[in-house]
C-alpha positions as a Markdown table, in Angstrom:
| # | Residue | x | y | z |
|---|---|---|---|---|
| 1 | Met | 0.0 | 0.0 | 0.0 |
| 2 | Asn | 1.2 | 3.5 | -0.8 |
| 3 | Ile | 0.1 | 7.0 | 0.1 |
| 4 | Tyr | -0.6 | 9.5 | -2.7 |
| 5 | Arg | -1.0 | 13.3 | -2.5 |
| 6 | Leu | -3.6 | 14.6 | -5.0 |
| 7 | Asp | -3.5 | 18.4 | -5.7 |
| 8 | Pro | -5.9 | 20.4 | -7.9 |
| 9 | Ile | -4.2 | 21.9 | -10.9 |
| 10 | Asp | -7.2 | 23.7 | -12.6 |
| 11 | Pro | -9.7 | 24.6 | -9.8 |
| 12 | Gly | -11.7 | 26.7 | -12.3 |
| 13 | Asp | -12.8 | 23.7 | -14.4 |
| 14 | Pro | -16.5 | 23.1 | -14.3 |
| 15 | Ser | -16.1 | 19.5 | -13.3 |
| 16 | Trp | -15.2 | 20.6 | -9.8 |
| 17 | Arg | -18.9 | 20.8 | -9.2 |
| 18 | Asn | -18.6 | 17.0 | -9.0 |
| 19 | Ser | -16.5 | 17.0 | -5.9 |
| 20 | Ile | -17.2 | 18.1 | -2.3 |
| 21 | Glu | -13.4 | 18.5 | -1.8 |
| 22 | Lys | -11.5 | 21.2 | -3.7 |
| 23 | Asp | -8.2 | 21.2 | -1.8 |
| 24 | Ser | -5.2 | 18.8 | -1.6 |
| 25 | Val | -5.9 | 15.3 | -0.1 |
| 26 | Trp | -3.9 | 12.2 | 0.7 |
| 27 | Ala | -5.1 | 8.7 | -0.2 |
| 28 | Gly | -4.0 | 5.2 | 0.9 |
| 29 | Ala | -4.1 | 3.1 | -2.2 |
| 30 | Ala | -2.0 | 0.5 | -4.2 |
| 31 | Thr | -1.6 | 2.6 | -7.4 |
| 32 | Pro | -2.1 | 6.2 | -8.6 |
| 33 | Ser | -5.1 | 5.0 | -10.5 |
| 34 | Asp | -6.6 | 3.4 | -7.4 |
| 35 | Ala | -5.9 | 6.6 | -5.4 |
| 36 | Arg | -7.7 | 8.7 | -8.0 |
| 37 | Gln | -10.7 | 6.4 | -8.0 |
| 38 | Leu | -10.7 | 6.3 | -4.1 |
| 39 | Val | -10.7 | 10.1 | -3.9 |
| 40 | Ala | -13.4 | 10.4 | -6.7 |
| 41 | Asp | -15.6 | 7.9 | -4.8 |
| 42 | Lys | -15.2 | 9.6 | -1.4 |
| 43 | Thr | -15.7 | 13.2 | -2.7 |
| 44 | Arg | -18.7 | 12.6 | -5.0 |
| 45 | Pro | -21.5 | 14.9 | -4.0 |
| 46 | Asp | -24.7 | 13.1 | -3.0 |
| 47 | Thr | -26.8 | 14.6 | -5.8 |
| 48 | Arg | -28.6 | 13.3 | -8.7 |
| 49 | Glu | -26.8 | 15.7 | -11.0 |
| 50 | Ala | -23.3 | 14.2 | -10.0 |
| 51 | Ala | -24.3 | 10.6 | -10.8 |
| 52 | Gly | -22.4 | 9.2 | -13.7 |
| 53 | Leu | -20.3 | 12.4 | -14.2 |
| 54 | Lys | -16.6 | 12.2 | -14.2 |
| 55 | Ser | -14.8 | 13.5 | -11.1 |
| 56 | Pro | -11.9 | 16.0 | -11.5 |
| 57 | Trp | -9.8 | 13.7 | -9.3 |
| 58 | Gln | -9.8 | 11.2 | -12.1 |
| 59 | Asp | -8.5 | 13.7 | -14.7 |
| 60 | Glu | -4.7 | 14.1 | -14.9 |
| 61 | Ala | -5.1 | 17.5 | -16.6 |
| 62 | Leu | -7.1 | 18.7 | -13.5 |
| 63 | Thr | -5.2 | 17.1 | -10.6 |
| 64 | Ser | -1.7 | 15.8 | -9.9 |
| 65 | Cys | -1.2 | 12.5 | -8.0 |
| 66 | Val | 2.2 | 12.0 | -6.5 |
| 67 | Arg | 3.4 | 9.1 | -4.2 |
| 68 | Glu | 4.4 | 10.4 | -0.7 |
| 69 | Pro | 7.0 | 7.7 | 0.5 |
| 70 | Ser | 7.7 | 9.5 | 3.8 |
| 71 | Leu | 4.0 | 9.2 | 5.0 |
| 72 | Thr | 3.0 | 6.0 | 6.7 |
| 73 | His | 0.1 | 6.9 | 9.0 |
| 74 | Ile | -2.8 | 6.9 | 6.4 |
| 75 | Arg | -4.6 | 3.5 | 6.2 |
| 76 | Ala | -5.5 | 1.8 | 2.9 |
| 77 | Gly | -8.9 | 2.9 | 1.6 |
| 78 | Thr | -8.9 | 6.2 | 3.4 |
| 79 | Val | -8.7 | 9.8 | 2.2 |
| 80 | Val | -7.4 | 12.5 | 4.5 |
| 81 | Arg | -7.4 | 16.4 | 4.3 |
| 82 | Ala | -4.6 | 18.6 | 5.3 |
| 83 | Asp | -6.0 | 19.0 | 8.8 |
| 84 | Gly | -5.9 | 15.3 | 9.4 |
| 85 | Ser | -9.7 | 14.7 | 9.2 |
| 86 | Gln | -11.0 | 11.9 | 7.0 |
| 87 | Val | -13.0 | 12.5 | 3.9 |
| 88 | Gly | -16.3 | 10.5 | 3.4 |
| 89 | Asp | -16.6 | 9.2 | 6.9 |
């Protein structure tokens, strides 16, 4: 399991309406693709309009996804904000 930091690159893109989080987050996942999907799943708004729309966290043009080898405290399957609170729980 790895920890990835995901950062918005283009916060002005309209697809950000499909996320309840708009700031950097860290995700515990096996691969960058898994981390992007985990963050997309945990940050999807609970609205009918968001169903089926692509999350900005899945788009490499809108967010970066970099492995953070020095971090070890984030559990697999969790997404954490900069203040340490968990997303989607």
